[in-house]
N, C-alpha and C positions, 0 to 999 in steps of 0.2 A: 578690570586685571587686578591682580593681589600683589598686595607691597614686595619689593622684593628684601632677599635683611642678611645679616650676616653675622659674625658673632666675632669681639675681641676680646683673645686669652691669656695667660703668659700663662704656659705650662711647660716644665719642664720634663724631658724622658726620662721614668726614671730605671730605665735596664743602661740609654747608652750613658748615663750617671753611675752608677756602678761600675759599668765597664773602666772606665774614666776612671775609678778608684780603682780599684786593682789593678792595671794599668801604672799606675801612679805607684800604687803599691808592692809592686812587681821590680820599675828602676829603681825604687829608694832601697832596699833592699842589696838591688846589683849593685851601683853603682859603687865606685872606690871613694871618690869623694864623702861618702855617706858608712863610710863600713864602721863600725864603735864607733860612735857617736849617740846611738840610742835615739836613730830618728826612727819615723813610724810616722804614718797615716792610719787613721783608722776612723769606721763611722758607726759613730753609738745612737740610735733613734733616728733622728731629723738631724743630727748636727758629725760635724765634720770635724774629727779631733786632729791635727799633726801635733807631732813630742820631734825636739829635739836639742842637744846641750849647749846652743851657743843661737842667739839673734838674726845670725846671718845664713846659719843653715835651717834655721826653720823656715823665714822668707823662702828659703830654694825651695822646701819641699811646695809651699803652696806656687809657687812658678811650676814646680813641676806640674801637679796638681791642673793651674787654669791653663799649661800645655795639653793636657793630652782634655782636656774638657772643651777644648777648641774644636781641636782634631775630631771627636765627635758631633762637632755642628751645634754643641751647648752654647754658648752667648755668656758671657764671664759678666754680663747684668744680672743673668740669674744669681747668683755665686755672692751672700751678702757674707767674705771673709771679716774678724774684727784682727787687732794688730795684735802684735807678742805679747806673751806677760810672762812674767816671770812667776816658775813654779815649783818650790825648793828651787832641786842643781837644774833642772831643765827648762827652753823655753817652748811654750804652746802659746799657738792660733788654732781657734774656732770659726770654724764655718757652717755658714746653714746655705745651700739653695734654697731659694724662693718661687714657690709656687700662687698661682693665681695673682689675683688682683684685687692689692688693698681697697678698699674704705674711699680714703684720701688719693688713689693716683686715678680711681673708677671715675671720683667727681673732678679731676686735673682734663682727662681725655675726654670726659665728657664736656664740661667747658669750650674746649677746642672746638670741635665738633660744632657745639651751638654758635660760637663765634668768628672761626673764619672759614667753616663747613657751607657746600650749600644750602642756601633756600629749600626747604620739603626736607631737609632730612631730621628724622627721629632714631634719639637714643636712650637706652633704659638700662639700668645698671638688674643684673638679675643672677646677686650671690657674688662671687670671684670673677666673672663675664662682665660685657656689654653688649647689649643686641643693640645692632643699627638697621633701620628702618626706612626706606624709601621707593619712591613709586620710580625714582629711574635710576638702572644696572651704573648706569654713568658717573651719576652722583653716589653711586656705593663705589665706584672704585677710583672716585677724586677723593673722597675720606680716605680711602684705602693710603693713595701716596700724600695726602697731608698729614696723616698720621706716621707714615714711613720717614719722612721728610723732618720730624719733632725731634730732637735732640732728647726722650725721657727716660727716668733709671728703669726700665722695666724693661725687660722685654718681649716685645707686641706677637701675636700671632693669629691670620686673621680663616676663621672657621667656619662651615656650616654656609658659605655663600649659596643664595640660589631666587 
């Protein structure tokens, strides 16, 4: 019998992220506490830029955006936001959505599977994802449960289970 396998990935649904950004933008334009404060949120390339006239307001914009991401089913582990910094008369926060598993994180996950996973489970890094193989589907399911139980700093999805 051939080996069963699945892939461990960390992907962000671009459409859902876009929708969350547009919803946050709409709410910021309509809310009374943001009127006349120069509050805005916009995307430029991979970066999301939030601006306001005070540090508290720019943090409130970040909070609105995080709320919209959660409602859209996107984990906050995928959002990498910096600290507020002053730029002229306004404060800014730059954020980025992390997509894919970095080499460093892939090695961590590989080590967890090797050390704590069932024997006979093989895992290998393939670009920005990880392929896990075993003869037993039960072993693969226990690996998924093991990885879900770990508190990793990235959002993991398990796809192509066959």
